[in-house]
N, C-alpha and C positions, 0 to 999 in steps of 0.2 A: 354248792356252787351256784352262781347266778345263771341267768339264761344263757344257754350255749350260743355263741356267736362265732361263726367261721367265715373266712374270706377267701376269695380268689382275686389275685392282684396281678393282672397281666400288664406288661409294658407294650405300648403301641408300636413296637419295632417290627411286628410281624402279625400274621393272621392265625386264627384258631387252628391248631393241629392236634394230632392224636395225643401227644404228651401233655399239653396244657389242658386239653379237654378232660383227660383222666384226673388232673389236679382239681379242676373246677367241679367235676362230677363227684369225686370223693368228699370234697368239702360240702357240697350240696346235700348228698345223701346222709352224711354224718349229721349235719344240722337238722335236717327234716326228721330223722329218726328220733331225735331228742326234742322235737318241737322247738327248735332254735331258729336263728336267723342266718340267712346266707347273704353275704355282702360281696359286691364287686367294686373294687376301687382300681383306679388307673395309676400305674407307676410310670409317669411320663417325664421323668427328670432328664433322661438322655435325649435332649431336644434335637440334636443333630441326626440321630438315628430313627426318630419317629417316622412312621410310614403313613402317608395319606390313606384314609379309609380303614386303617387297622382297627381303630376303636369301634367304628360302625360294624365291621366284620365280626368282631368279638361278640358284641351284643346280639346281632342278627342271628348268628349261628348258635349261640347259647340258647336263645329263645326258641329257635327252631327245634333244638333237641329237648326242650322242656326244662332246661336248667335256668329257672327264672329267679333273678335276684330279688330279695326282699328290700334291699337298699342299694343305691348306686347314685352317680351324679344325676341320672335321669329320674331317680326316685329317692331323694335324700331322707335320712332318718332324723333323729333328734339333733338339734343344733350342737349339742355337746360333743357329738361324734366328729365334728369338723367337716372339712371338704373331702370329696371322694376322688379328687385328682391331685396328685402331689404338686403339680405345677402351680396350683392355687394356694399352696401352704408354705411358700418359701420364707415368709416372715416368721411363721411359727417355728420352723426348723432353726433359723438363725438365732432367734430368741433363746431357744433351749440349748443350742450349742454354746452360746456365750454364757449361759447360766452354768454350764459345766466348767467353763474356764474360770469363772468366779469361784466355784467350789474347789478348784484344784484338780478336778478329774479330767481336764482337757487343757490344752495349751495352744497358743498361736504358733504356727510354723511359717517362717519367712523364707524358707529355702526355695530357690528357683528350680525349675524343671531341669536346668543344666546341672545344677549341683546334685540333685537327686539322681540323675542319670550317671554322673561320674562316680557317686558313692556306690550305686548298684553295680557298676562295672568293676569297681575295685573289689567288692565283696565276691563277685563271681570269679575274678582272677585268683582270689585266695581260696577258691574251692568251696565257698559257702553256697549251699543249694537253697536253703530257706532264708533268703536275704531279708533283712529288717531295716527299718529306718534307724539311723545312728543316734537319734535323740539329741541332735545338736541344739535344737531350739528349746528343748526342755530346760537347759541350764542357762538360758539368757538372763542377764541381770535386769533388775527393775529399770535401770537407766537405759539399757539397750532396747527394752520393750517400749519405753516411753519415746525414745528417739525414733524407732520404727513407726510408732503410731503417729508421731508428729509429722513425719514425712509421708504419711499414708502409704507406707510400703505394703504391697499386696501380701496377704497371708491366707493360709488355710488353717483349719482347726483340727488338731489331732487329739485322739483319745489316748489318755495315759493308761496303758494296760497294767493292771495290778499283777504282781508276781504271786499268783495263787492258782488254784485249780477250780474247774467248774464241772459238775456232774450233770449230764443231760440224761434224764429218764425218758428216752424216746419210746413212743408207742409201737414202733416197728422193731427197733434195734436193741431195746433195753437200755442198760446203763452205758453211757459213753463219757469218758473223762477227757477234758481238755486242760492244757497247762498254759498259763500266761507267758512263761518263758519262751514258748514256741511261737508266740504271736507278737509282731512288732506294733509299735504305736501307729494306729491307722487313722487316716483322714476321715472326719465325719462331716466337714463342711469345706467344699472346694473354694479356691480363690475367687471364683465367679459367684459365690453365694449359694450355689446349688448343693444340696445335701448328697452324700453318698448313699448307696442302697442300704447299707447296714444301719445307718442312723435313721433315715426317713422311715424305714419299715417298722422300727421300734416305736417311734413317735406315733405313727398311724395305728399300730396295733393297740397301743395304750389309749389313744384318743377314741378309738372305735370300740373299746372294751372287748377286744377279740379274746376268746377263751381257749381256742384250739387253732393250731397252725398245721395244716396238712399240705405238704409240698414234696417236690422231688428230692432225691438223695444228693443232687449236685449242690443243694443249699446247706448241707450239714456242716461244711467248713465255715459257713457264715454264722452259725448258731452261737458259738461261744462269744463272738464279738457282740452279738445282739443281747446275749444274757448279761454281759458286763455293763452294757448301757442301761438295761433294765435295773440292774443293781445300783448303778450310780444315781439314778433318780429315785430309788426306793420303790420301784414299781414291781408288781407281781408278774412272773413269766406266764405266758400261755402254755398249754401242753403242746408238745411238738410230736409230729409223726413225719418221718422222711421216707417216702415211698421208694421202693426199689426201681431200678431202671426198667424201661420198656426197650427190649432189644429186637433186632431184626433176625432173619433166619441164620445169619452168620455169627450171631452173638454180639454184634456191635450195637451201640446205642441207636435206636430208631431215629432217623432224621430224613430230611428231604433228599439227602444224597444216598439213602439206602436203596436197595433194589426195588422196594415197594413203590409203585407209581403213584399211589394215593397216600398222601401224607396230611394234607389239609382237609378239614371238615367240609369246606366248600366243594372240594373235588368229589367227595362222596355224595353230597347233595346233588351235584350236577350229573352224576352217574345213575342216580335213581335209587340210592339206598334210603331206607326208612329211618327217621330219627330215633324211633324207639328201639330199633335193632342195633344201631350204633351205640346207644346208651347201654343197652343190655351187654353187648360184647365188651365195651371199654370198662364197665363196672367189674368185670371178671379179670382184669389185668392188674395183678398185684393184690387181689383180695379174693377170698374164697367164701362161697355161700354156705359151705359146710354140708352140702347135699349133692347128690348126683345130678339133679336137675340143672339145666343150662339155660332154659328160656324163662325169663322173668319180666313181668311188667315193671315199670318204674315204681309203682306203689308197693309191689312185692319186695323189690330190692330195698326200699326205704324201711319196710317193716322188719325184714330179717337182718338188716345191717348190724354188724358187730365189729367194733374197732379192734377186738382181739384176734381177728382173722386176717389181718394184713399179712401178706407174704413177706418172708425174709429173703427170698430168691428173686432174681430178675425175671420178668415176664416176657415171653416171646410173642410178638405180634404175628398172628397167623391169619394171613389174608383169606386162606381157604375157609377157616373156621368163621371168620367175620362174614364172608359171603353166605355160608351155610345158614348162619343165624338169620341173616337178612331174608333168605329164601323162605325160612319158616314163618317169618312175619308176613311175607308176601302171600303165602298160601292161606294164611289165617284171615286175610282181609275179606270182607263181604264183597260180592260181585260189584256192587255200586262203588264201594270205596276203592277197589282195585282199578276200575275203569277211570275214576276221577284221578287216581294217582298216575296211571301209566300213560294216559293220552298225551299229556304234555311232552313226553319223551319220544313220541313218534316223529321221525325226521320228515318234516313237511316238504323239504326240498327233494327228498328221495322218493317219497310216496305221496301221490296226489290223492287226497281224501275228499276233495271238493265235489266230485261227482259220485260219491258214495253216500248211501243213506246212513243215518245214525245207527239204525238197527244192525245193518251189515257190519259197520265198523265195530260195534260192541261185540257181535258174535265172533268176529275174527280175533279181537284182542282177548276175549275170554277163553279161546282155544288154548292159549299159552299161559294161563294163570298159574298152573302147576309146574310149568317148565322154566320160567325165567327166574333168575336169582336177584336181579335188580332192573330198574326201569329201562335203561338204554338197550338192554338185551332184546327188547321187543323188536328192534329193527333188524336183528339177525333172524327173526322168525317169520315175519309177515310178508317177506318179499315174494313168496310163491303166489300170492294173491294179486300181484300187480304185473303190468305189462312188461316191465323191464327185467323180469326175473330170467336169469340165464340158465341154459342147459349145459352142464360141464362134462368134461371128458371122464371124470371119475364115475359119474352117474351112468354115462354111456357104457363104460366097461362093466358096471354092475349088471346092466340089463342083458348083456350078451350071455351070461351064464344060464338064463332061463330058456330052455330049448323050445318050449311050447308057447312062447310069448306071443307070437303073431296070431296063432289060432285063438288064443284066449282074448287078445285085445280086439280082434275083429268081431267076436261075439259080443264083447262088452260095448264096443263102439256102436254096433247096430242097435243094441237095446237102449243105449243112451239116446240115440237119435229118435227112437220111437217113443221115448218117455214124455208123456204130456204133463203130468203133475210133478213138478220139480220139488221134492222134499227129501229129507234124510232117510226116512223109512223106505221109500221107493228105491233110493240109491243103494241102501243096504241089500234089498232083495235082488237088485240087478247084479251086485257083486257076487252074492251067493249063487244065483242061478247061472251066472257066467262060469263060475268055478265048476259047477255040476256038469254043464255041457262040455266044458273043455277038459274035464277030468283033472282039475287042478285044486289044490288046497294048501292051506298054510302059507308059507313064504312064497311058494310057486304061484299062488293066486294073488296075494295082496301086493307083493313088491312090483311085479310088472304093471299092474293096474295103477299103482301109485306113481310110478315113473312116467308112464304114458300120460296120465291125467294131470300131473302137477309138475313134471320135468325135474323131479328130485326124488331121492329114495328116503328122505326124512320128512317128518311132518306129524301133525296131530291125527286124531281118529280119521280114518280114511273117508268114510261117508260124509262126515262133517266137512272135511277138507274139500271134497268134490262139490258138495252143495254150495259152499261159499265161493269157490272159484267160478262157478256158474256154468251152465250147459254149453253155451257158445265157446267160452274159453277152454273148457275141457276138450271139446271136439277139435279146436284149433291146436291145442297142445299135442293131442294124439297124432294129428296130421304132421306136426312139426317133428316129433320124435321118430315117426315112421321114416321120415326122409333123411335121417342122420346116418 
């Protein structure tokens, strides 16, 4: 076989989401495993539904995830591959549709929308579920055709479906047989000159020499129509793989209406997920690496890819698993990379960093490197180091259970006041010595000190926490909690 060429072909009617990311990713990994090309083309024939900014969003988020096209309208390949946006190929589609009419594989249909609707309703009333075009215009005489053309009567072009069968050898589902008798003569060119999906996609795949088509299972019903168009032109089919559905926790197809709040890739980006973590998790939706390992770099996934390991069962999108994988990537970052990544997610309106030193900020953020799962979570952690951190009733109730708390905290407070050299080691010694004098240890030692010093029962290593809160603020907190 010639060089593998795979494509991802979004329509600009929406933004990059989990489902079409999986499609793009599988095509990309497949192509790269075989040293092939990954192409992105834009199927923008549905002009009324195109969304402003959708194309830019697709490319920006694909690039962010490392799914870099070898060819696109931004980086065209050889001239023979044609344009990479369908809206720039209308003449090409029309020429080929008329060629099929000349060959007798398609015909002009002059039926109005009103006539088509009336026929559809008639078939429905007769109990016909799989309605089909009644082939009225297939039997028009030469004179009727000439008269219609003479008066410029609007027409669409329909493909004449042969009464035969097609066997699809799908890489996921195996052999699937389709019968022409189950498919009506379908439109390939609309009255406005715009091609339908099933026609344009075949022309594009031929022009771009696409060897493999990896897409969602919702497209499997389109495949026989595409195969018969390939046949009509005498072109070779690409290999097809129809990936199983991605479903939510209820078993329904994952969508923006699912219970999952994060559906679009841009949302994950804004929440502070790492692109390589998203890539890793989505690669495991509908495909198995064949090993117990779950964390893979992009290069590792490309190396071990095997098209024989596509799943035949739906994949459940597990937000908990996705977040866990992201947390593993977060923990694996170097300190410098972690700081560069997490700083932009700090809420500047909530936390004033302007009067804090860079070193202090870095130390605070690093305290939570092993605790946060994604970027914006940092805002749930760092509040205790700022003036507006509140002491809540739950923490107050927690404190009451420690009977010797006042004796302990008085000893601790006195030692803190007398401490001249403010560093973590000295603070550790004060905590230890306070426990010895107050005859407290374990939770009875650490929890009261933590609550009095930081106004919360949660936080990172106690001495580090006290050090970064600062001596004056610690004493102020102790005074505040005493008076509650």
